[in-house]
C-alpha positions as CSV (number, residue, x, y, z in Angstrom):
1,M,21.9,-30.0,42.3
2,R,20.8,-28.8,38.9
3,V,20.3,-30.6,36.0
4,A,19.1,-30.0,32.9
5,A,15.4,-32.5,31.2
6,P,16.8,-35.1,28.5
7,A,14.0,-33.5,26.7
8,I,11.6,-30.1,27.2
9,Q,8.7,-32.1,27.2
10,C,10.0,-33.7,30.5
11,L,7.8,-31.7,32.7
12,E,8.4,-33.9,36.1
13,V,10.7,-36.6,37.4
14,D,10.6,-39.0,40.7
15,G,13.9,-39.1,42.1
16,V,15.3,-42.9,43.7
17,T,13.8,-41.0,47.0
18,G,11.1,-40.9,45.7
19,A,10.7,-37.5,45.6
20,R,9.3,-35.9,42.6
21,Y,10.8,-32.9,41.2
22,K,9.1,-30.4,38.5
23,A,10.8,-29.0,35.6
24,T,11.3,-25.2,35.8
25,R,12.1,-23.7,32.4
26,G,13.6,-27.5,31.9
27,F,15.5,-27.1,35.1
28,Y,15.1,-29.7,37.6
29,E,16.8,-28.9,41.6
30,M,17.0,-32.1,43.4
31,S,19.3,-33.6,45.8
32,D,22.8,-35.3,44.3
33,R,21.4,-39.0,44.0
34,D,18.7,-37.9,42.0
35,G,20.5,-35.6,40.1
36,A,23.2,-38.3,39.7
37,A,20.8,-40.7,38.6
38,L,19.1,-38.9,35.6
39,V,22.3,-37.4,34.3
40,K,22.4,-41.8,34.2
41,A,18.8,-41.8,32.9
42,G,20.3,-38.7,30.2
43,G,19.5,-35.7,31.9
44,F,23.0,-33.5,31.9
45,I,24.6,-31.1,34.2
46,P,24.0,-27.4,32.4
47,S,27.1,-25.4,31.1
48,L,26.0,-21.8,31.2
49,G,29.3,-21.1,29.7
50,S,32.6,-20.7,30.5
51,P,36.3,-19.3,30.7
52,R,37.7,-18.8,27.0
53,T,41.2,-18.2,26.1
54,G,40.6,-16.2,22.6
55,G,39.7,-12.6,21.7
56,Y,41.1,-9.6,22.5
57,R,41.6,-7.4,25.8
58,C,40.0,-3.8,25.2
59,P,41.0,-0.9,27.3
60,C,37.6,-0.8,28.9
61,G,37.1,-3.6,30.6
62,F,35.2,-5.8,28.1
63,R,36.6,-9.2,26.7
64,P,35.6,-8.5,22.8
65,L,36.1,-11.8,20.3
66,F,35.6,-9.6,17.6
67,R,38.4,-6.6,16.5
68,T,35.3,-4.1,16.9
69,C,34.6,-3.7,20.8
70,S,30.6,-4.3,21.2
71,R,31.0,-1.5,24.2
72,C,33.1,1.1,23.5
73,H,33.0,0.3,19.8
74,R,37.3,1.0,19.8
75,I,38.9,-0.7,16.9
76,L,41.9,-3.4,18.6
77,T,45.0,-4.4,17.2
78,Q,47.3,-7.4,16.8
79,E,48.7,-5.9,20.6
80,D,45.2,-6.0,22.1
81,R,45.4,-10.3,21.5
82,T,45.1,-12.7,24.5
């Protein structure tokens, strides 16, 4: 289970199982039991993005948020909105 540190200064944590975990770029890879305990103590499950419903659908396959596609530079119309 991947858990984000409650603060960037937190470099190591001891789990409830007795294992010690070192942070890598602010994240801990730990067991589910230790991860749940750290979340309860102030850590959080990192969100690496979520699907979005807005924006446009470009024929090149990209889904830009703005009218001009940043991949192919095509100007999209209202019919291209999702």
